N, C-alpha and C positions, 0 to 999 in steps of 0.2 A: 568456417574457423576464421578467415579474415573479417566476414561483414561481421560475425558474432561479437567478433573484439572490437572493430569499428563504433558498435552501440555500443559495448559497454564506459569506453571514453567518453566520450560522447554526452552519454548520459552521464558522467560526472562529475565530466566538465561543467555541462548547467546547473545541476545541485549546487557543487559549489562556488558558484556564479553566484546562486541566486538566492543562497542560504540564509543573508543578513533581510532580506527581506520576505524571502517566505511563509514563513507562520501571518504576516499580518497582508498577504496575497491572498491568502490563501483564504484568510477567514475576514477581507473584503469580498473576495468573487463571488466565495459561495454564498455571501449574504452572511454569513456567522451559521450555516445549516451544518455546516464540516462537526461539529461539537456533537451534536443530535443524531448523524448517521454513526459515526464511533460510540454513543453510547448503545445505540440501536441496534448494532450488532452483538457488542460482547454483548447485551440483556438476551438477544437470539441463540444466542453463544451457552449463555447461562454460566455463565465467565466468575468463578468465586474467590474467595479466600485460599482456596489449599491450589490453589492451580500454580507449572511452573510455565509461566510465559516468556516467547522467543519477539518478539517486536520483528522483523523483518522487513527491511525496505525501511527501517525506522525513522526516518529525516528527524525532526526536533524532538518524534519522543511522543505527540501526541496522544498516539492512541494506546501509551504506554501510562502515560499523565489520566485517562481514563478510567482503565483498567487499575488502576491504584485509587481509584474511587467503587471500585466493586471490594476491593482489600486486598486485590493483587498485592504479594511484595514479590515473591519471589522474584523479578523483570530483567531480562536480558536484551539486549537489542545487536542490530548491527543494521550495518549500510554504508554501500563503499564510497558515500563522501564524507570524508575526513572535517570537511565545516558542519556537515547537518552533525555528525555526533558531537564535535566539538556544543555545538548550541545547547544540543539534549542534555549534556551534561551537567549545562550552567541550568537549565530548566528545573533537572530530578538531579540534584545533586549526588541521590543512593546510587543513580545507575554505575558511577564512577568505577573503572575496574571491570564491569558486566556489560562495555559494550565491546563490537569486534569489527577494524574496516573491512570488512571481505564485502561478496555477492553473494546470494540465496542458492548460487548453482553449488557453492563448497561451503556448507557447511564448519567449522574449527569444532563441532562439540560430541561429544560419543552420540554411539547407537541409544535410543529409548529413554532423551532427557529429560522432554518438556511433556508440557499436559496440551499446552496451548501453544499456535501459533497467528500472530497476525498479521497482515497485511493491507495499511490501507493506502491502496491509490496506487502501489508500486508493481503490479505485474505486471500495467503495459512496458515497463523498464527492464524486466529478466532479461536477458541475451539469447535464454534458452531455457524456458517456461516448462518443456516435460522435466529436464536436467532440475529443476530447482524443487518442483512438485517435487519425484525423487530422493532429495534431500528432506526434505519437511516428513515424508512419513516416514524416510529412519529416523531423522532425530525427535520424532513422537513416538511415546508412552504408548501402551496399546489401549483404544477407545479416548486417545486423547484427537484434540479436534484443531483444523487450520481454521481460518476465517477472517473470510479476504471482502476487501472494500474495493469499490470499483466500476467506474462512469462505465454510461453504456446510451444505447439512441436510444431514445424512449419511442414506443408504439404510432403517441396519437400523433398524426399527420401534423393538427394548430403547434400541442405540444414542445414535436419536435423542429416544426418552421424553427418557433423564436429560440427552439433550446440554440442551432444551430449558426443560428444568426448569432449569434449573442459568441456562443463560441469560437467563429469563428472569428468575430471582426471586431468587438466590446472589449472583452477578456485578453486579444493579443494585444489590445491597441495600450488598456492599460497597466495589463500584468507586464510587455515590453518597456513603458515611460517606466515609471515604476521603478522595476526588477536594471531596469539598464541593459538587460539580456533579452532582445526582440526574437532571437531563436528558439530562446529556450518555451517561451510563449506562445508561439506558432505551432513547437515542436508539442504543444498540450495536443488542440484541435487533431492537429492532424496524429496520431495516435491512439486518441482514442476512435477516430474512425476507420484505420485498419482493425485494429483489435477487437469492433466490435463487429466486421466484415470477416475473422479470419479467423477466430477466435471461440473456441469453445472449452470453456471453463469448464464444465461439468466435465463434459469427454476427458478430456487432459488429467483431473483427479482423478477419474475412477482407472485409466490407462496407471497412475503412478500404486493404483492398491486402496484408494482412498472409496468409501462404501459411503449409504446413508447423505447422499447429496442435495444439500437444499440452498433453492435459489432467492432471496426476497425482494421482493422488489421496492424501491426506499424514494417521496420525491418525484412525483409522477414518472416513474418510472428511468429518472434518469442515473440515477445510480442501484449496483445490486450487493446485495449483500449473499457473499459467498458461502456455505461452513458444509466443509468435510467430515468425516468421523473415519478411524483408524481399525 
């Protein structure tokens, strides 16, 4: 429990700290491909204007903004970083009153509230992934879907070598200089490596009750889109 609380508040501190430069660095360090990842994941999910969406670990709301372009109007967001939620409200004013500062492990919503839950690059930061997935299952309506975007290590040896060099050397250097928080951008490659070695998303989703779990490889295998159904 102490270890979980330690991670929870460490992640909150980092995201509060880098919030003002978060969007700029996301787009810069991904070379703008992050826009494509969100759009592709939502397309694979089949999201449409009938959706009632919860954007979990929503950050500044880029997944919600992408969903809005698919016609989604019923959008809610949760994040443990208050600074991120404030920026989300500036970018998408209609989200005001529809966000909550909380963790994915304790959602403040009734059972079977949403048709869709999205998480972009946030599952690595959960302090208790099985509990978060249990909460997702509880909060989703029958036949609802959870859509996860997450980094992973590519299988191709050459691509993996370039990827690891960039992730462990270039990204922390640029991210640390611009954000003024070196720890936050050291944490990213460390958390991706640990996540890749220890976490099986398909297994954890199935353990929470989800079925029809599909995993899609994006951009030479550096990102995975995982979609599961209740």
